C-alpha positions in Angstrom: 0.1 -0.1 0.0 2.9 2.5 0.8 4.2 1.9 -2.7 1.0 2.8 -4.2 0.9 6.2 -2.3 4.3 6.9 -3.3 3.4 6.4 -7.0 0.4 8.5 -6.6 2.2 11.3 -5.1 5.0 11.4 -7.8 2.5 11.5 -10.6 0.3 14.1 -9.0 3.3 16.3 -9.0 3.9 15.6 -12.7 0.1 16.2 -13.6 0.2 19.6 -12.0 2.9 20.9 -14.2 1.7 20.5 -17.9 -1.1 21.7 -20.0 -3.8 19.8 -21.7 -6.1 20.0 -24.6 -9.6 18.4 -24.9 -12.5 18.1 -27.1 -15.9 17.5 -25.4 -16.1 21.2 -24.7 -13.0 21.8 -22.9 -13.0 18.2 -21.2 -11.0 15.4 -22.5 -13.1 12.3 -24.0 -11.5 9.9 -21.5 -8.5 9.0 -19.4 -5.9 6.5 -20.3 -5.1 4.6 -23.3 -7.8 2.0 -22.9 -10.9 4.4 -22.6 -9.4 6.9 -25.1 -9.0 4.1 -27.8 -12.6 3.1 -27.2 -14.3 6.4 -27.7 -13.8 7.6 -24.1 -16.3 4.7 -22.6 -16.0 3.5 -19.1 -19.0 4.3 -17.1 -20.3 0.7 -17.3 -17.4 -1.7 -18.1 -14.1 -0.1 -17.4 -11.0 -2.1 -18.2 -8.5 -0.4 -15.8 -7.9 1.5 -12.6 -7.8 4.7 -14.2 -11.0 4.4 -16.2 -12.7 3.0 -13.1 -12.0 6.1 -10.9 -12.5 8.7 -13.7 -15.5 6.9 -15.5 -17.5 5.4 -12.5 -16.2 5.3 -8.9 -18.5 2.1 -8.4 -16.6 0.3 -11.0 -13.6 -0.9 -9.3 -16.0 -3.9 -8.0 -16.3 -5.3 -11.4 -12.7 -5.1 -12.9 -10.5 -8.1 -12.0 -9.4 -7.4 -8.4 -7.9 -10.5 -6.8 -4.8 -8.2 -6.1 -3.8 -4.7 -6.4 -3.1 -2.9 -9.7 -1.4 0.4 -10.8 -2.0 2.0 -14.1 0.4 4.8 -15.6 -0.7 6.6 -18.9 0.5 9.4 -21.0 -1.2 11.4 -23.6 0.5 13.4 -26.4 -1.8 16.1 -27.9 -1.0 17.6 -31.3 -3.6 20.5 -32.1 -3.9 22.3 -35.1 -5.5 25.8 -34.7 -6.0 28.7 -37.1 -8.0 31.8 -36.9 -9.1 34.6 -39.3 -10.2 38.2 -38.7 -11.9 40.0 -41.4 -13.0 43.7 -41.2 -15.1 46.0 -43.5 -16.6 49.3 -43.4 -16.6 51.4 -41.4 -13.0 49.8 -40.4 -10.4 49.6 -43.1 -11.1 46.3 -45.3 -8.6 43.5 -44.5 -8.4 39.9 -43.8 -5.5 38.4 -41.7 -5.0 34.6 -40.7 -2.9 33.4 -38.0 -1.6 29.8 -37.1 -1.5 29.1 -33.5 2.0 28.3 -32.1 3.0 25.7 -29.6 4.6 22.4 -29.3 2.7 19.3 -28.8 1.3 19.1 -25.2 1.6 16.1 -23.1 0.3 15.0 -19.6 0.5 11.8 -17.6 -2.2 10.0 -15.3 -2.1 7.3 -12.7 -4.7 5.2 -11.4 -4.5 2.6 -8.5 -6.9 0.2 -6.7 -6.3 -2.2 -4.0 -8.8 -4.4 -2.2 -9.6 -3.9 1.6 -12.2 -6.7 2.0 -13.6 -9.0 -1.0 -16.5 -6.5 -1.4 -14.8 -3.1 -0.6 -12.0 -1.5 -2.9 -10.0 1.7 -2.5 -8.9 3.6 -5.4 -7.0 6.7 -6.3 -6.3 8.5 -9.4 -4.5 11.8 -10.7 -4.9 13.0 -14.1 -5.5 16.0 -16.4 -9.4 16.1 -17.4 -9.8 19.7 -19.0 -7.8 22.3 -20.9 -7.9 24.4 -23.9 -5.9 27.3 -25.4 -4.2 29.0 -28.1 -1.1 31.2 -28.7 -1.6 33.8 -31.4 1.3 36.0 -29.9 3.3 37.9 -32.7 1.2 36.4 -35.5 -0.6 38.1 -38.4 -3.7 38.6 -36.0 -2.0 41.4 -34.4 -2.5 43.3 -37.6 -6.1 42.7 -37.9 -7.2 46.1 -36.9 -9.3 44.8 -34.1 -7.8 45.0 -30.4 -6.5 42.2 -28.2 -5.9 39.6 -31.0 -2.1 39.4 -30.2 -3.6 36.9 -28.0 -2.7 33.8 -25.8 -5.1 31.6 -23.7 -4.1 28.6 -21.6 -6.5 26.7 -19.3 -5.6 23.7 -17.4 -7.5 21.6 -14.9 -6.1 18.6 -13.2 -7.7 16.2 -10.6 -6.5 14.2 -7.6 -9.4 11.7 -6.8 -9.5 9.1 -3.9 -12.5 6.9 -3.9 -14.3 3.8 -2.6 -16.3 1.2 -4.2 -18.8 -1.1 -2.2 -20.4 -4.2 -3.6 -23.9 -4.3 -1.8 -24.9 -7.4 -3.8 -23.3 -9.8 -5.9 -24.6 -7.8 -9.0 -24.7 -4.2 -7.5 -22.0 -1.8 -6.4 -21.9 1.8 -5.6 -19.0 4.1 -5.3 -18.1 7.7 -4.3 -15.1 9.9 -4.9 -13.7 13.1 -3.7 -12.4 15.2 -6.7 -9.8 17.9 -5.5 -8.9 20.1 -8.5 -5.8 22.3 -9.4 -6.7 24.8 -12.2 -4.8 27.4 -13.9 -6.0 30.1 -16.6 -3.7 32.5 -18.6 -5.4 35.1 -20.7 -2.2 36.7 -21.9 -1.8 39.0 -19.0 -0.5 36.6 -16.3 -1.7 33.4 -15.0 -3.9 32.9 -11.9 -4.3 29.4 -10.3 -6.7 28.0 -7.9 -8.0 24.8 -6.1 -11.6 23.6 -5.8 -13.1 20.3 -4.9 -16.4 18.2 -5.8 -17.9 14.8 -5.6 -18.6 12.0 -7.9 -21.2 9.2 -7.1 -21.8 6.0 -9.2 -23.6 2.7 -9.4 -23.0 -0.4 -11.4 -25.8 -3.1 -11.8 -25.5 -6.5 -13.7 -29.0 -7.8 -14.4 -27.4 -10.7 -16.3 -23.8 -11.9 -16.5 -22.9 -10.3 -19.9 -24.6 -7.0 -19.2 -23.2 -4.1 -17.0 -25.3 -0.9 -16.6 -23.5 2.1 -15.1 -24.7 5.4 -14.0 -22.6 8.4 -12.5 -23.1 11.9 -11.4 -20.5 14.6 -10.8 -21.3 17.8 -9.1 -20.3 21.2 -10.4 -16.9 22.4 -9.2 -16.2 26.3 -9.2 -12.9 27.8 -9.7 -12.1 31.6 -9.2 -9.0 33.2 -11.1 -8.2 36.3 -9.3 -6.5 39.2 -11.0 -6.6 37.3 -14.4 -7.4 39.9 -16.9 -8.4 43.5 -17.3 -11.7 43.2 -19.2 -12.8 46.8 -18.8 -9.5 48.4 -19.7 -11.1 50.1 -22.7 -13.0 52.2 -20.2 -10.1 53.3 -18.3 -9.9 50.5 -15.5 -6.5 49.7 -14.3 -7.9 46.9 -12.1 -7.5 43.3 -13.1 -10.7 41.4 -12.7 -11.5 37.9 -11.4 -13.2 35.3 -13.5 -15.3 32.2 -12.2 -15.1 29.2 -14.4 -17.4 26.3 -13.2 -16.8 22.8 -14.2 -20.3 21.7 -15.0 -22.3 19.1 -13.3 -22.4 16.1 -15.6 -24.4 12.7 -15.8 -23.4 9.7 -17.6 -25.4 6.5 -18.3 -23.6 3.5 -19.8 -24.2 -0.2 -20.9 -21.7 -2.7 -21.6 -22.1 -6.0 -23.1 -19.7 -9.1 -23.3 -21.0 -10.4 -26.7 -18.5 -13.1 -26.6 -17.5 -13.5 -22.9 -13.8 -12.6 -22.5 -13.5 -11.8 -26.0 -15.9 -9.3 -27.6 -17.1 -6.2 -25.4 -19.2 -3.5 -26.4 -19.9 -0.4 -24.6 -22.1 2.7 -25.3 -22.1 5.6 -22.9 -24.4 8.8 -23.1 -23.2 11.9 -21.1 -24.8 15.2 -20.3 -22.6 18.3 -19.5 -24.4 21.3 -18.0 -22.3 24.1 -19.7 -25.3 26.4 -20.0 -25.7 26.6 -16.2 -21.9 26.8 -15.3 -20.3 30.2 -14.3 -18.1 31.4 -17.0 -19.4 29.1 -19.6 -22.8 30.6 -19.4 -21.4 34.1 -19.4 -19.5 33.1 -22.8 -23.0 31.7 -23.9 -22.3 27.9 -24.2 -25.1 25.4 -24.4 -25.5 22.0 -22.8 -23.5 19.2 -24.5 -24.8 15.7 -25.2 -22.2 13.1 -25.8 -22.7 9.7 -27.4 -19.5 7.3 -27.1 -19.2 3.9 -28.5 -16.2 1.5 -27.7 -15.5 -2.1 -28.9 -12.7 -4.4 -27.6 -11.7 -7.6 -29.3 -9.4 -10.1 -28.1 -8.5 -12.6 -30.8 -5.7 -13.9 -28.5 -5.5 -14.2 -24.7 -2.4 -11.8 -25.0 -3.8 -9.2 -27.5 -6.6 -6.9 -27.4 -7.9 -4.7 -30.5 -9.9 -1.5 -29.6 -11.9 0.9 -31.8 -14.2 3.6 -30.8 -16.3 7.0 -31.9 -17.4 9.9 -29.9 -19.6 12.6 -30.7 -20.8 15.7 -28.8 -22.3 18.8 -30.4 -20.2 22.0 -30.4 -21.2 23.8 -27.2 -20.1 27.3 -28.4 -23.0 29.1 -30.0 -22.5 31.4 -33.1 -23.6 35.0 -32.8 -24.3 37.0 -35.7 -25.4 40.9 -36.0 -23.7 41.8 -32.8 -22.8 45.6 -32.3 -19.1 46.0 -33.0 -19.2 49.0 -30.9 -21.2 47.7 -28.2 -20.6 46.7 -24.6 -21.3 43.2 -23.0 -21.3 42.6 -19.2 -19.2 39.4 -18.1 -19.8 38.7 -14.5 -20.4 42.2 -13.5 -17.6 43.8 -15.7 -18.2 45.8 -18.7 -16.2 44.6 -21.7 -16.2 45.8 -25.4 -18.4 43.3 -27.4 -15.7 42.9 -30.1 -13.2 41.8 -27.4 -16.0 39.4 -25.9 -16.7 37.7 -29.1 -13.2 37.3 -30.0 -12.4 35.4 -26.8 -15.5 33.3 -27.5 -14.4 32.2 -31.2 -10.6 32.8 -31.4 -9.6 32.3 -27.7 -11.3 29.1 -26.8 -12.2 27.1 -30.0 -13.9 24.3 -28.1 -15.5 23.3 -31.4 -14.6 19.7 -32.5 -17.5 17.1 -32.5 -16.6 13.8 -34.1 -13.9 11.6 -33.0 -12.5 8.4 -34.4 -10.1 6.2 -31.9 -8.2 3.0 -32.1 -5.8 1.1 -30.1 -4.5 -2.2 -28.7 -3.1 -3.8 -25.7 -0.4 -6.3 -25.4 -0.1 -8.8 -22.4 3.7 -9.0 -21.8 3.2 -11.6 -18.9 0.5 -12.4 -16.1 1.4 -8.9 -14.4 2.2 -6.4 -17.0 0.4 -5.0 -19.9 1.2 -2.3 -22.3 -1.7 -0.5 -24.0 -1.4 2.1 -27.2 -4.0 4.4 -28.4 -4.8 7.0 -31.0 -7.5 9.7 -31.2 -8.4 11.8 -34.0 -10.7 15.0 -33.4 -11.9 16.0 -36.9 -11.5 19.7 -37.8 -14.5 21.9 -36.8 -14.7 25.6 -37.7 -17.0 28.4 -36.2 -17.5 31.8 -38.1 -19.7 34.6 -37.0 -20.0 38.2 -38.1 -21.2 41.6 -36.5 -23.8 43.8 -37.8 -22.8 45.0 -41.4 -20.0 42.5 -41.6 -17.8 45.1 -39.9 -15.9 42.3 -38.0 -16.0 38.7 -38.8 -14.3 36.0 -36.6 -13.4 32.4 -38.1 -11.6 29.8 -36.0 -11.0 26.0 -36.1 -9.5 23.2 -34.1 -8.4 19.8 -35.4 -6.6 17.3 -33.2 -4.5 14.2 -33.1 -3.4 12.3 -29.7 -1.3 9.4 -29.0 -1.7 7.3 -25.9 0.6 5.2 -24.1 -0.3 3.0 -21.0 1.2 0.6 -18.6 -0.7 -1.8 -16.4 0.9 -3.8 -13.4 -0.7 -6.0 -11.2 0.9 -6.8 -7.7 
């Protein structure tokens, strides 16, 4: 047990030092190579400790648990981001396009579980779950003729999550997790970081042996970033403002079915993300998101697992058209120029991708060690909006590839 806590502490420190990118809004579609290569599923039939803690805290009672397990994972994100700002009368007519800078982004994750009694499990995970950003500093956008587009944004949110799962009946388990969050936000005028906490509750029921039904609820979690940006500088303010960003409450319902026991597994998850009622996101006019995830795992050999998946979540960022280019918009009690507000929505946080295809494989090296690989492609999604009279038009897109590596060790 001491070894597990040492592993967790080391990986938590690493997690809290690196940025992330994500594509169900600004949340990642799943954690770990197995879940991500299966479209982000895991609420009903997780295959490792990381997925169990992240996907459904009740799930640890249904993954193999004769002994203790530790899972390490790493994800490398390679995003492609581009924005165009076009101006017309009464502004000078021009159109400039910028390519966002930045090297690929990497983050690790760890998950562990260990039995306390035959029906009680303890688990612990540390992972990056949310993040988004662009870097248009010193690109062509600074010559757009519209202020604040020599812009950089960077949002990161990491979780440290202990949890307990208890099997009430042979076919019913429940679980609860405490989620401790570290988050950072940089809007180009200095970064602010904060801590928050929340809870996740879950249950899994197996009405028949091949079928698992899982449900989980996560509470909303509010982060306050103090002195992060001067939104009303255009009106003479010299005070940097606090911005609240609230990770939304979410509900996930999943079903997993062993079509061929120990050979062919299919899982489908449906997720609701309540962006429309979350501080910050509702201020920037995000709508609720409904996500469908489908994952398949096939084991042609005892030592080999092949995985594919698909994930769809409608873009939560609404397009606005016909807004006043000289108008004023209030954000959490602070006045800001509407042109700046709309630019942050479309250029600064392009959380647009909807469709994802995933694939991966797992290789069992021996009875105790397995290696998992995965790949996720988020297809390019663009959003364009224009002010009244087309005085200002913003257009932005995001496309992503990510590469997954996981290591599973049983003790």
